[in-house]
N, C-alpha and C positions, 0 to 999 in steps of 0.2 A: 265349719269346725264345731264340734259338739263336745260339751263338757262331760257331765255324768248324769244324763237324764234318767228319769224313772219312767218306764214304759208299761202300759197296761193293754193287754189283748183281751177283748171281750167278743166272743163269737156271735153274739146276737144283740145288736148288729155288730159287724167287724169294725173296729176302730183302733186308733193308736192315740194315746194321750201322753203329753209330756209336760213336766213341770220344770224342765231344764231351761237353758238359755242359749239355744243354738244360733249360730251365725252363718249366713250363706253369702257367697260371693257371686254376683251376677254381672258380667261385662256388658257394657252397652256399646253404642256406635259413636263415632266422632270424638273419641278420646274420653268418654264418660265411663267411669267405673262406680258402681253403687254397692256399698256394703249395707245390707239391711238385716234387721233383727226380728226374729219371730216373736210374737207377743208372748209374755210370760204366762198368760192364762192358759188353761188346758186347751190343747189343739187337737182337732179331730181330722184325720185324713179319710176322705170319702173313698170307699172301695170302688165306686163307679168310675172315679177318676183314674184309679190304678188299672182298671180293666181295659183301658184304651190301648195298652201295649200287647194285648193278646194276639193280634194279627202279625206282629213284627218280631216275635222272639219267644223265649220261654214264658209260659203263661203265669201271670201273677196269681191267678186263682189256684194253681198248683202249689205255689209257695205258701199261700194262705192256709190251705188244708194241712200241709205238713206242719206248719207252726201251731195250728190249733191242736194237733195231736200230741205235741211235745210240751209246749209252754202255755200255761194258763195262770192268770192272776198277775200280781205285781212282781217284777223281777228287774234287776239292775242291768245296765248295759254290758257289764262283764259277762253275765250269764246268757243274755239274749241279745246279740248284736244285730237285731233286725231293724231297730229304729234308725240308725245312720243310713242304711241302704234305702229305706223308704223315704227318708228325708231328702237324700240326694236325688232320688227318683222324682220327687215332687219338684225339687229345685231345677232339675233338668227340664221338666215341663214348663216351669215358669220362665226359664231362659229362652226356650223356643217361643213361648208366648210373647215375650218382650221383643225378640227379633222380628216376629211377624208384624207386631204393631208399629215398630220403628220404621220398617220398610213401607208401611202404609201411608205415612205422612209426617207431620210436624211433631214437636215435642209434646204437644197437648195430648197425644195419644198415650203417653206414658202415664198420665194421671188417670185416664180411663182404665188402663191396664191394671194399675194398683187397686182400683175400685172393683173391677170385675173378677180378677183372679181368685180372691178369697172364696167366691161362691162355688168354685170348681173343686179344689182339693180340701177346702176348709181351713187352710192356714191363713192367719191374719198377720201381715207384716206390721212390726212396731216401728213406725217412722220416727218416733221421738228418740229412739236409741240407734237409729241408722245413721250412716255417714256417706257422703258423696265426695268423690275425688274427680278432679278435672285434669285433663292433659291435652294440650293442643286445641283448647276451646277459647274462643274470644270472650271478652268481658261481657259483650251484649248477650251472647248465648248463655253465659253463666247466669246473668240476671234473669233471663226468661225461664231457665230451668229451675232456679231457686224460688221463683214466684209461683211456679206450678207445683213443685214437690216440696213440702215442708221438711226438708232434710238438711241438717247442718253440713257445711263444707269443711273438709279436712285436707291436710296436705301431707305429702311424703316427707320423711320415711315413716313407715309403719312396719310392724313385725308380721310376717306372713310365712307359714310353714317353718317357724323357728328361726328365721333369718330376717334381716332388715330388707324391706322392699324399697329400693332406691333407684334413682335415675342417673347417678354419677358413679364414679369409682368409689370403692369402699375405703373410708378413712379410719384412722385409729379409734376415734370415738365410737364409730359404728360397730367395732369389734368387742366392746366391753362386755356384751352379752355372752360371747364365746368364752372369755376369760372367767366370767362369773360362773358359768356352767362347770368349767373345769375345777374351779375352787370349791364349788358346792359339792362336787363328787369327791374331791379329796377330803373335805371335812366330814363327809358321811362315812369315810373309812378311818377317821382319826382315832377312834376308840379301839381299833384292832392292831395288835402288836405283830406287824408283818415283818418277815425276814427280808433280806435283800432280794432274794428271788421272788418272794411274794409281791414286793413292790414293783419288781420288773414286770411281772405278769399283770399287775394292776395298770401299769403304764401301757403295756403292749395291747392288752385286750379291751381296756375301758377308756382310759384318758385319751389315748391317741385317736381312737375312733370318733371322739366328739368333734375334733377339728377336721376330719376327713370330709364330712358333709359340707362344711364351709369352704374348704379348699376346692371342692368340685364345682362351686358356684362363683367364687371370687378369687382374685389375686390379693392375698392378705398383705397389709402393710408390714414392712420388715421389722418395725419397732414391736408390733404385736407378736410376730413370730419369735423374735428374740426373747420376749417376756415369757411366752408359753414354753419355749425350750428351757428357760431358767426354772420355771415351775416344775417341769418334769424332772430336771436334774436334782432340784432340792428334795423332791419326794423320794427319789431313788436313794439318795445318800443320807437323808435325815428323817424320812418319814413325815408324820403329821407336824413335826416341829418346823419344817420348811426353812431350815437354816441355809444361808447362802454360802457357808463355809463347810469344809470337811469333805469335799469331793475327792475320791480316791483316784479316779481315772478321768482324764479330760473327756468332756462331753462328746466331742467329735469322734473320739475313739470308741466310746460307748455306742455311738450311732453308726457303727459299721457292722458288717455281717459277722456271723460266728466264725467263718473261715478267716476273717481278717482280725479276729481277736475282740470283736464287739458283742453286743447283745441283740443285734438285728433291728434296733430302732431306726427311725428315719429322721434325719436332721431337718427340722421344719424349715429352716432358712433355705436349705438346698431343695427340699421337697417341693415347696410352693414356688420358689424362684424358677426351678427347672420345669414347673408346670406339668408334673406327671399326671395330675388329675384333670387338667384342662385339655390335654391332648385327646382325651376321650371325645370332647365336643367336636374337634376338627374331624375325627373319624366318623362321628355321626353325620356331619354335614356332607362329607365326601361320599358316604354310602347311602345318603338320603333316607335316614331313619324316619320311620313314620311317627313324627311328633309335630306339634303346632309350631314350636320354635324353629325347627329345621325347615319346615315349609316356609315360614316367614323369611328366614335368611335367604333361601333360594329365590323367593319371589321378589324381595325388595333390595337385596344386596348383590347376589351373584347373577341372577337372571339366567341368561343362556351362556355365560362365560365359564371358563375353567377355574376352579378355586385355586389350583396350585401355582398358576403363573399369571393370574389377572392382577391388575393394579388395585391398590386400596381405593375404594370409592370415596369421592369427596364428601366430607361431612359425616363420615361414619362415626358411630358411637364408640365410647371407650372400650366396651366389650369386644366389638368387632375388630378394632385395631389390635387388641391383645391376641385374638384368635388368628389374625393374619400374620402376626409375628411368629406364631408357632410353626409356620410353614418351613422356616429355615432349620428347625430341629428334625424335620422329616427328610433326612438326606436321601432316603431311598426313592423319593419322588423325582429328584434330579437324575438319578440313575435310570429311571424309567424313561424320562424325556430324552436322555442322551442315547438311547438304543432304539433299534428298529423293532417292530412287532415280532418279526421272526426270531430275533435274539431272545426276546422275553417269553414268547409262547412257542416252545418247540413242538408241541402237539396241539393243533387247532381243534381237534375233536373233543378235547376235555372242556367241560363247562367251566366258565370263570367263577371264582369265588374269592372273597377277601379272607386272608388268613393273617394271623399275628405270629410271625416267625419266632420270636424269643421263647415261646412256650410250645410244648409238643402238641397240644390239642388245637392250636391255632386261634384260641380265644383271647381277646385282649383283657388284661388285668392291670390295675394301677400299680401293683407291686412289681410286675414284670417290666412295666414302663420305667419305673423308678430305677430298677437294676440296670436298665439299658443306658440311662442318661446320667446317672450319678458318677462321681469321681471315685473309681474303684481303687482300693489299696492293695498291698501285697498280703498274701496269705501267711499266717504265722505257723511256725513248725508244730506247735502243740495243740492245734485246734481239734484234731481227731482224738486226742487223749481226753479233752475236757467235754466236747460236745459229741455225743453219740446217742443212739436210739433209747437206751434204757438208763441214761444217767439220772442221778438224784439231783434235782435242781439246786438245793441248798449246798450240797457238796461241790457241785460244779461251779457255783458262783465264787466260793472261797478259793477253789483250785485255780480259777481264772485270775483272781486277784494275786494269788501267789505267783502265777506265771508272769504277770505284769510287774511283779515286785512292788505292789502297792498296798500291802498289808502294813498296819502301823507297828512295825518292829522298832526296837529301841534306837537303831542307827538312824531311822527316818525321823523319830521323835527328836533326837538330838540335833538333826539337821534343821528342824523347825524352831530351834532355840529353846527347847524344853530341857530342864535339868533333871535327867533320869540316870539311874545306874546302868551303865552299858552292858553289864555282865548278863550272860544267858541264864535265865531262871530255871531252865530245865536241867542243865548239867552243873550249874553253880561253879563254872570254871571261868577263868579270866578272859574268856573270849567274848568279843562284842556280838550282840544279838543282831544278826543280819538274816536275810531270807535264806541264803545258802547255808549258813551255820545252823539256823533253827530247824530246818527241814531235812538237811542231808549230812552235815558235819558234826552235829551235836551228838555226844556219847549216848544220851537218852534216846534220841530219834533214830540213831543208827541201828539200835536193836530191832526196830520195826522192819528195817530193810532186809533182815535175815529171814523174815517170814517168806516162805517159798512162793506164795501166791500174791505177793505184794506188787508184782509187775502187771497184774491184770488191772484194767482201767477202773473198775468199780472199787477194788480194794485200795488202789492208789489214791483215789478221790477221798475215800473214807479215812485213810491214814492222814492225809493233809488236813482234812476238816477237824478230826479229833485231836491232832497235835496242836492246832491253833486254839481249840477250845481248852485243852489242858494248859497251854501257856497262859491264856486269859484267866482261867480259874486260879492259877497260882499267883498271878499278879494282883487280881482284884478281890479274890475271896480267900486267899491263903489256904486253898484246898489242893492236895496233890494225890495223884494215883501212881502206883508203881507200874513198871513197864508191862508186867504180865496182865494186870487188870485192864490197862488201856488196850492191849492186844486182843483180849477177849471181847471187849466192847466193840472194837473194829470188826472182829470176826462175826459177832452176833448181828450187827447192823448190816454188814455185807450179805449175810445169809438171808436176812429179812428182805433186803432189796432184791436179791436173786430170786426169791420165791414169788415175787410179784411179776416176774418176766413172763412173757407169752411168746409162743411160736419161735423158740430158739432152734437153731439148726440141729437136727438129730444126728450128731456125729459120735464116734466112739469116745473122743476126748471129752466132749460135753457130757456124755452119759457117765463117764468115770468121775468127772467133777461133781456131778449131782450126787453120786454115791458117797464120795469122800467128804462132801460138805453137808451131807444129810439134807439135801434139797429134793423136793418132789420131782420125779421125772415127768410129771404132767406139763411142765413148762416147755418140754421138747415138742417140736412140730411133728405130729403123727401123720401128716398127709404125704 
């Protein structure tokens, strides 16, 4: 792992100098893992050491000549990312050097290895800042190793690749780093006044992706999943204030698909419990993906047995037990076992290949796995009106709340025990302000529905959005627009939205609408 080193390329002689503080991980044998630190003093990589790879692949000398022609002098890692590659190249050589020495004899060869290796690439390990971890090593072996190598012993857990490196199942305390990352990202957006739809995009594209990596590695504790769900809920409804009250729609409804009236989020408690991300690992094992972990599972756990109906090996780790439990969610495996090869393979001349049926291209995705195993709800009648290709997000969000009847109209405020005047503020008549009255029965609002284009999706969404804004302006700012002004505002915003469309079907009715609305015909598909 490399921080932000400063690298210098000097073509005569060629060398790399670093004043950073990189760390390398070198696995040993017999349960030994050594984390060692390169000395903070300037380090020189000998080009004679790099030239040993010329016979086995792309020539390092060619890479050097290219770098000389482009980069000279001092530059940061962001501009010239050659230092990490060369550092890893040297560490790979050190790893091979260690393995060769370990195969040769006792632990004493490790000491000679640390002494001899710096003379080859020029890198000097800093043993004072290095750490050694033991696993499955006797106390006598520990004592011998610690007497040979002046490296302090450390114990798990440690953080590696952004997640805790542990030997047992992940507990609540080990997930605090994940929660802190989410809170840190929320606070970085605290100064931005985001709309509801802006917060929804923040959750969908940024905050939710933070935990996906963790869920692909661990089964997270239910307590932590519930707390993260609460954080995302509070961000959606109250922004940076993170209030635990004021949610307009229940979170499990928000975490349904657009067709079912939600925003397409994934309920973390269901997402991780149903193990949509962990199923990928069982697929990698069954297809024997080329990875060290899969090879280890096949060598020490599965051996020559069949993964799908073998018994759980005695003394298996917690991770292996969880992966074996996933087999019951792969119902199609039992269908294969219950049929003959002739039933399953009608054409024996076609080559076998693994495909993921829920998607058209046959490639597995976590999202498609989630849609297969989640508890699906019923489709709402209005989803095609709210969610469509060219919708305006902020209009669609308010329109969705209106369809759910979750806007804070006066009848709902009175139901919460608030003392408010129930009269509709738009028409000032003795009618109680409800969703049906405010948007459809009100004398002020009914004038909008006489507009002949109001039935179109975009115009309908704009009308609901601006009616709600007009109602709030009268309640909180005592500012009112007449019906004609509001109608012109809706028409202008709708025209601006339509002008941003692309590849619209080039039909006669669409062409006439463009002419009547003074919209450029360039939005029509010319192909």
